[in-house]
C-alpha positions as CSV (number, residue, x, y, z in Angstrom):
1,M,-16.7,-33.5,11.0
2,L,-19.2,-34.9,8.5
3,R,-18.3,-38.3,7.2
4,Y,-19.8,-41.6,6.0
5,W,-19.1,-45.2,5.3
6,T,-20.8,-47.8,3.1
7,A,-21.1,-51.6,3.3
8,G,-22.6,-54.3,1.2
9,E,-22.0,-56.4,-1.9
10,S,-23.5,-56.2,-5.4
11,H,-25.6,-59.3,-4.9
12,G,-25.7,-59.3,-1.2
13,K,-28.8,-58.8,1.0
14,T,-28.5,-55.0,1.3
15,L,-26.4,-51.9,1.0
16,L,-25.8,-49.9,4.2
17,G,-24.5,-46.4,4.9
18,I,-23.7,-44.6,8.1
19,V,-23.5,-40.8,8.2
20,D,-21.8,-39.3,11.2
21,G,-21.7,-35.7,12.1
22,F,-25.0,-34.7,10.5
23,P,-26.6,-31.8,12.3
24,G,-29.7,-32.2,14.3
25,G,-33.1,-30.5,13.6
26,L,-33.5,-31.1,9.9
27,E,-36.7,-32.7,8.7
28,I,-35.8,-35.4,6.1
29,E,-37.8,-36.2,3.0
30,T,-37.1,-39.8,2.0
31,E,-39.0,-39.3,-1.3
32,T,-36.3,-36.9,-2.6
33,I,-33.6,-39.5,-1.8
34,D,-35.7,-42.1,-3.6
35,D,-35.9,-39.8,-6.6
36,E,-32.1,-39.6,-6.8
37,L,-31.9,-43.4,-6.5
38,R,-34.4,-43.7,-9.4
39,R,-32.4,-41.3,-11.5
40,R,-29.3,-43.3,-10.9
41,Q,-31.0,-46.4,-12.3
42,G,-32.0,-44.6,-15.4
43,G,-30.4,-43.2,-18.5
44,Y,-30.2,-44.9,-21.9
45,G,-27.8,-47.8,-22.1
46,R,-28.4,-49.4,-18.7
47,G,-28.6,-53.2,-18.4
48,G,-31.0,-55.8,-17.1
49,R,-30.2,-55.3,-13.4
50,Q,-32.0,-52.0,-13.4
51,R,-35.2,-53.8,-14.4
52,I,-34.9,-56.0,-11.3
53,E,-34.1,-53.4,-8.6
54,T,-36.4,-50.7,-7.4
55,D,-34.1,-48.8,-5.1
56,R,-35.7,-47.2,-2.1
57,V,-34.0,-45.9,1.1
58,E,-34.9,-46.8,4.6
59,I,-33.6,-44.7,7.5
60,L,-32.8,-47.1,10.4
61,S,-31.5,-44.6,13.0
62,G,-30.6,-41.0,13.7
63,T,-34.1,-39.5,13.2
64,W,-37.2,-39.0,15.3
65,H,-40.5,-38.1,13.6
66,N,-38.4,-37.7,10.4
67,R,-36.2,-35.1,12.0
68,T,-32.4,-35.6,12.5
69,L,-31.2,-36.0,16.1
70,G,-27.5,-35.1,15.6
71,S,-26.6,-38.8,16.2
72,P,-25.3,-41.2,13.4
73,I,-27.8,-41.8,10.6
74,S,-27.9,-45.3,9.2
75,L,-29.4,-45.9,5.7
76,Q,-30.4,-49.1,3.9
77,V,-31.1,-49.9,0.3
78,I,-32.2,-53.5,-0.1
79,N,-31.0,-55.6,-3.1
80,K,-33.9,-57.4,-4.8
81,D,-31.3,-59.3,-6.8
82,Y,-29.9,-61.0,-3.7
83,R,-28.3,-64.3,-4.8
84,L,-24.7,-64.0,-3.6
85,E,-24.6,-67.4,-1.9
86,R,-25.7,-69.1,-5.2
87,L,-23.2,-67.5,-7.5
88,D,-20.1,-69.3,-8.7
89,D,-16.6,-67.8,-8.8
90,L,-15.0,-66.5,-12.0
91,D,-11.8,-67.9,-13.2
92,R,-11.1,-65.5,-16.2
93,P,-10.4,-62.0,-14.9
94,R,-11.9,-59.1,-16.9
95,P,-9.4,-56.5,-18.3
96,G,-10.1,-53.1,-16.8
97,H,-11.8,-54.5,-13.7
98,G,-10.3,-55.3,-10.3
99,D,-10.6,-59.0,-10.8
100,L,-7.0,-60.0,-11.2
101,T,-5.3,-57.5,-9.0
102,G,-7.8,-58.1,-6.1
103,A,-7.6,-61.9,-6.3
104,I,-3.8,-61.7,-6.1
105,K,-3.8,-59.0,-3.4
106,Y,-6.2,-60.9,-1.1
107,L,-5.1,-64.4,-2.1
108,G,-8.7,-65.2,-2.7
109,S,-11.5,-65.4,-5.3
110,I,-12.5,-63.0,-8.1
111,R,-16.0,-63.1,-6.7
112,A,-14.9,-61.7,-3.4
113,I,-13.5,-58.7,-5.2
114,L,-16.1,-58.0,-7.9
115,E,-19.0,-58.0,-5.4
116,R,-17.6,-55.0,-3.5
117,A,-15.8,-53.3,-6.4
118,S,-19.1,-53.3,-8.3
119,A,-20.7,-49.9,-9.0
120,R,-23.8,-51.2,-7.3
121,E,-22.2,-49.7,-4.2
122,T,-22.7,-46.2,-5.6
123,A,-26.4,-46.5,-4.9
124,M,-25.6,-45.9,-1.2
125,R,-23.3,-43.0,-2.1
126,V,-26.2,-41.4,-4.0
127,A,-28.5,-41.9,-1.0
128,V,-25.9,-40.2,1.3
129,G,-25.4,-37.4,-1.1
130,A,-29.2,-36.9,-1.5
131,L,-29.5,-36.7,2.2
132,T,-26.8,-34.0,2.5
133,K,-28.4,-32.0,-0.4
134,Q,-31.4,-31.4,1.8
135,L,-29.0,-29.7,4.3
136,L,-27.5,-27.6,1.5
137,E,-30.9,-26.5,0.4
138,Q,-31.5,-24.9,3.8
139,F,-28.8,-22.4,2.9
140,G,-29.8,-21.8,-0.7
141,I,-27.1,-24.1,-2.1
142,R,-28.4,-26.2,-5.1
143,T,-26.8,-28.8,-7.3
144,I,-27.1,-30.3,-10.7
145,G,-25.3,-33.0,-12.6
146,Y,-25.4,-33.8,-16.4
147,V,-23.6,-35.4,-19.3
148,V,-21.4,-33.3,-21.5
149,E,-19.8,-36.0,-23.6
150,L,-20.8,-39.6,-24.4
151,G,-18.8,-42.0,-26.6
152,G,-16.9,-39.1,-28.1
153,V,-20.0,-37.1,-28.9
154,C,-19.9,-33.6,-27.2
155,V,-23.1,-32.2,-25.9
156,E,-22.4,-28.7,-24.7
157,P,-24.4,-27.6,-21.6
158,R,-26.8,-24.7,-22.2
159,D,-26.3,-21.5,-20.3
160,A,-29.6,-21.0,-18.5
161,P,-30.9,-20.6,-15.0
162,L,-30.6,-23.7,-12.8
163,D,-34.4,-24.4,-12.9
164,D,-34.3,-24.4,-16.7
165,Q,-31.3,-26.6,-16.7
166,L,-32.9,-29.1,-14.4
167,K,-35.9,-29.2,-16.7
168,L,-33.8,-29.8,-19.8
169,R,-31.8,-32.6,-18.1
170,D,-34.9,-34.4,-17.0
171,E,-36.2,-34.3,-20.5
172,S,-33.1,-36.0,-21.9
173,I,-32.8,-39.8,-22.0
174,I,-29.0,-39.4,-21.4
175,Y,-29.3,-36.6,-18.8
176,S,-27.7,-33.9,-20.9
177,L,-28.7,-30.3,-21.2
178,D,-29.6,-30.6,-24.9
179,P,-32.4,-33.2,-25.5
180,S,-32.2,-32.5,-29.2
181,R,-29.1,-34.6,-29.3
182,D,-30.7,-37.6,-27.7
183,D,-31.5,-39.5,-30.9
184,E,-27.9,-39.2,-32.2
185,V,-26.5,-40.6,-29.0
186,K,-29.2,-43.3,-28.7
187,Q,-28.2,-44.6,-32.1
188,L,-24.5,-44.7,-31.1
189,I,-25.4,-46.7,-27.9
190,D,-27.5,-49.1,-29.9
191,E,-24.8,-49.7,-32.5
192,T,-22.2,-50.2,-29.7
193,Q,-24.5,-52.8,-28.0
194,K,-24.7,-54.7,-31.3
195,Q,-21.0,-54.8,-31.4
196,G,-20.7,-56.2,-27.9
197,D,-18.8,-53.1,-26.8
198,T,-19.2,-50.4,-24.2
199,L,-19.0,-46.5,-24.0
200,G,-17.7,-44.0,-21.6
201,G,-18.0,-40.2,-21.4
202,V,-17.7,-37.0,-19.4
203,V,-20.1,-35.6,-16.8
204,E,-20.3,-32.3,-15.1
205,A,-21.6,-31.3,-11.6
206,R,-22.4,-27.7,-10.8
207,V,-23.2,-26.2,-7.4
208,E,-24.7,-22.7,-7.0
209,G,-25.3,-20.4,-4.1
210,L,-22.0,-21.2,-2.4
211,P,-20.6,-18.7,0.1
212,F,-17.1,-17.5,0.3
213,G,-14.7,-19.6,2.3
214,L,-15.7,-23.3,2.3
215,G,-12.5,-25.3,2.5
216,T,-9.2,-23.8,3.6
217,H,-5.7,-22.9,2.2
218,A,-4.1,-23.8,5.5
219,Q,-3.4,-27.5,5.2
220,W,-3.1,-29.7,2.1
221,D,-5.6,-32.4,3.1
222,L,-8.3,-29.8,4.0
223,K,-8.3,-28.0,0.6
224,L,-11.8,-28.4,-0.9
225,D,-10.5,-29.0,-4.4
226,G,-8.4,-31.8,-3.1
227,R,-11.3,-33.3,-1.2
228,L,-13.5,-33.0,-4.3
229,A,-10.9,-34.7,-6.5
230,H,-10.6,-37.5,-4.0
231,A,-14.3,-38.1,-3.8
232,V,-14.9,-37.9,-7.5
233,M,-11.9,-40.0,-8.5
234,A,-13.0,-42.7,-6.0
235,V,-16.2,-43.4,-8.0
236,Q,-15.9,-46.6,-10.0
237,A,-14.7,-46.1,-13.6
238,I,-13.7,-42.5,-13.1
239,K,-10.2,-41.8,-14.6
240,G,-9.9,-38.1,-14.6
241,V,-11.2,-35.0,-12.7
242,E,-11.2,-31.3,-13.7
243,I,-12.3,-28.2,-11.8
244,G,-13.3,-25.2,-13.8
245,M,-11.3,-24.8,-17.0
246,G,-9.2,-27.8,-15.8
247,F,-6.5,-29.1,-18.2
248,E,-7.3,-26.3,-20.7
249,A,-5.8,-23.8,-18.3
250,A,-2.4,-25.4,-18.9
251,R,-2.6,-24.5,-22.6
252,R,-3.4,-20.7,-22.2
253,P,-1.5,-17.7,-20.9
254,G,-2.6,-16.4,-17.5
255,S,-4.5,-13.4,-19.0
256,Q,-6.9,-15.9,-20.6
257,V,-7.2,-18.1,-17.5
258,H,-7.7,-16.0,-14.3
259,D,-11.1,-14.5,-13.5
260,P,-11.0,-10.6,-13.2
261,I,-12.6,-9.3,-9.9
262,Q,-15.3,-6.6,-10.1
263,Y,-17.7,-5.1,-7.6
264,D,-21.5,-4.8,-8.1
265,E,-23.2,-3.0,-5.2
266,S,-26.6,-4.5,-6.2
267,Q,-25.3,-8.0,-5.4
268,K,-23.8,-7.3,-2.0
269,D,-26.5,-9.3,-0.2
270,G,-26.0,-12.4,-2.4
271,P,-23.4,-15.2,-2.0
272,T,-20.8,-13.1,-3.9
273,L,-21.1,-10.2,-1.4
274,G,-21.0,-8.0,-4.5
275,Y,-17.6,-9.3,-5.8
276,V,-18.5,-10.6,-9.2
277,R,-16.4,-12.2,-12.0
278,P,-17.1,-11.9,-15.8
279,T,-15.8,-15.5,-16.2
280,N,-15.5,-18.6,-13.9
281,N,-12.5,-20.4,-15.3
282,A,-11.5,-21.3,-11.7
283,G,-14.7,-23.2,-11.3
284,G,-15.6,-21.5,-8.0
285,L,-12.4,-22.5,-6.2
286,E,-9.2,-20.5,-5.4
287,A,-6.5,-21.7,-3.0
288,G,-8.7,-24.6,-1.9
289,M,-11.6,-22.3,-0.9
290,T,-14.9,-21.4,-2.5
291,N,-14.9,-17.9,-3.9
292,G,-18.7,-17.2,-4.2
293,Q,-18.9,-18.4,-7.8
294,P,-20.6,-21.6,-8.9
295,L,-18.6,-24.7,-8.3
296,V,-17.9,-26.7,-11.6
297,V,-16.4,-30.2,-11.5
298,R,-16.0,-32.6,-14.4
299,A,-15.2,-36.3,-14.4
300,A,-14.1,-38.6,-17.2
301,M,-15.6,-42.1,-17.1
302,K,-14.0,-45.0,-18.9
303,P,-16.1,-47.5,-20.8
304,I,-17.5,-50.3,-18.6
305,S,-15.0,-53.2,-18.2
306,T,-17.5,-56.0,-18.7
307,L,-17.9,-56.6,-22.5
308,A,-20.5,-58.8,-24.1
309,K,-17.7,-59.6,-26.7
310,P,-15.0,-60.2,-24.1
311,L,-11.3,-59.3,-24.5
312,E,-8.4,-61.7,-24.2
313,S,-7.7,-63.0,-20.7
314,V,-6.1,-66.0,-18.9
315,N,-7.7,-68.8,-16.9
316,L,-6.3,-68.5,-13.4
317,S,-6.5,-72.2,-12.8
318,T,-4.9,-73.4,-16.0
319,K,-2.9,-70.3,-17.0
320,Q,-4.1,-70.8,-20.5
321,P,-5.4,-68.0,-22.7
322,E,-9.2,-67.6,-22.7
323,A,-11.8,-64.9,-23.3
324,A,-12.6,-62.9,-20.2
325,S,-15.7,-63.8,-18.1
326,Y,-19.0,-62.0,-18.7
327,E,-21.3,-60.8,-16.0
328,R,-24.6,-59.1,-16.8
329,S,-23.8,-55.4,-17.3
330,D,-24.6,-52.1,-19.0
331,V,-23.5,-50.8,-22.4
332,C,-23.2,-47.3,-21.1
333,A,-23.7,-45.9,-17.6
334,V,-22.5,-42.3,-18.2
335,S,-25.9,-41.0,-17.3
336,A,-25.9,-42.8,-14.0
337,A,-22.4,-41.4,-13.4
338,S,-23.7,-37.9,-13.7
339,V,-26.1,-38.6,-10.8
340,I,-23.3,-40.2,-8.7
341,I,-20.9,-37.4,-9.3
342,E,-23.5,-34.8,-8.4
343,N,-24.2,-36.5,-5.1
344,V,-20.6,-37.2,-4.0
345,V,-19.8,-33.5,-4.8
346,A,-22.8,-32.4,-2.8
347,F,-21.5,-34.4,0.2
348,E,-18.1,-32.8,0.1
349,V,-19.6,-29.4,-0.1
350,A,-21.8,-30.2,2.9
351,R,-18.8,-31.5,4.8
352,A,-17.0,-28.2,4.1
353,L,-20.2,-26.4,5.2
354,V,-20.4,-28.0,8.6
355,D,-16.6,-27.6,9.0
356,K,-17.1,-23.8,8.8
357,F,-20.5,-23.4,10.5
358,G,-20.7,-26.3,12.9
359,N,-22.8,-29.4,13.0
360,D,-24.6,-29.6,16.4
361,S,-27.9,-28.3,15.1
362,L,-29.4,-26.7,12.0
363,Q,-30.5,-23.7,14.1
364,E,-27.0,-23.0,15.3
365,M,-25.6,-23.4,11.8
366,K,-28.0,-20.8,10.4
367,G,-27.1,-18.4,13.2
368,R,-23.4,-18.7,12.4
369,W,-24.1,-18.4,8.7
370,D,-26.0,-15.2,9.2
371,L,-23.3,-13.8,11.6
372,F,-20.5,-14.7,9.1
373,H,-22.2,-12.9,6.2
374,Q,-23.0,-9.9,8.4
375,M,-19.3,-9.6,9.3
376,A,-18.1,-10.3,5.8
377,R,-20.1,-7.5,4.3
378,Q,-18.3,-5.1,6.7
379,R,-14.9,-6.4,5.5
């Protein structure tokens, strides 16, 4: 079983991750992990913290000559803005954050909650996801994440080959697939900043090259759509998850929802085994299993809870009404959310991949992959 844990506080010394169950024999490129960490720090609307940090990953265990051993892999991303011991506590909880609930639950301080609840922790989730993306690429499985809505402005993704989509996304300051809309959205973010407010949005992750049968129908907690929803919903500030058509499927008759099945002999050697669909409303998943179509997952991110013009709150010491505390923050982190969601989705796909094809070694996985597709073509 492929799994991971993270540790560390927002202003602590470091962020740590341990990845267990990763197959041996894969040569790791730390540069590609650093590229994803750099993207997470970017996107228009980020705050001053991103000018302080220069996130880079260090692999502390689980590799030899940059090649995985099959033993636990430990990762580290050092915080340059380490000052936890010098920071004071907060006494005015921020609406929308975990400040009040956490302080009451643990009978402690707000600082003890916000340091771990902070989205700074997602830097390690991105590092872990970027590590597993290198495994997926060995099987021709590729991922992309991008913004489809920001502050109520819809930016429809362009239908294009994945390489072209990646180029468009990297040209956009908000990580959308339509850079021509950047100025419009930039102006909205600037106006929101002047008002002391924040913005949310919707991001989409897409995975291509998936085989049939990752995940299972057999048990509720092993369904891949359930695992994906769990992983995505667990990202800070995410309040909704959709797969494929999502909530729109509830508003249409079945004839406009379900994807017809066709057969194309010319595609029998590809991931679809020749079974093609004119639509992909299911988002690549049926009965908790991949169906050979691209996986499409969307996530709704609420506006960031820390406002420069704070909302009403209560002083926990005096119980008197006061404005909420302010901690340095972003105006909009939807672009960063697209990077995070892409990488947590990649991890769940990789976990389903090793569930089906094993995780002792990359060599064995590839052998089982080939055998499965050989047998499936004869089905």
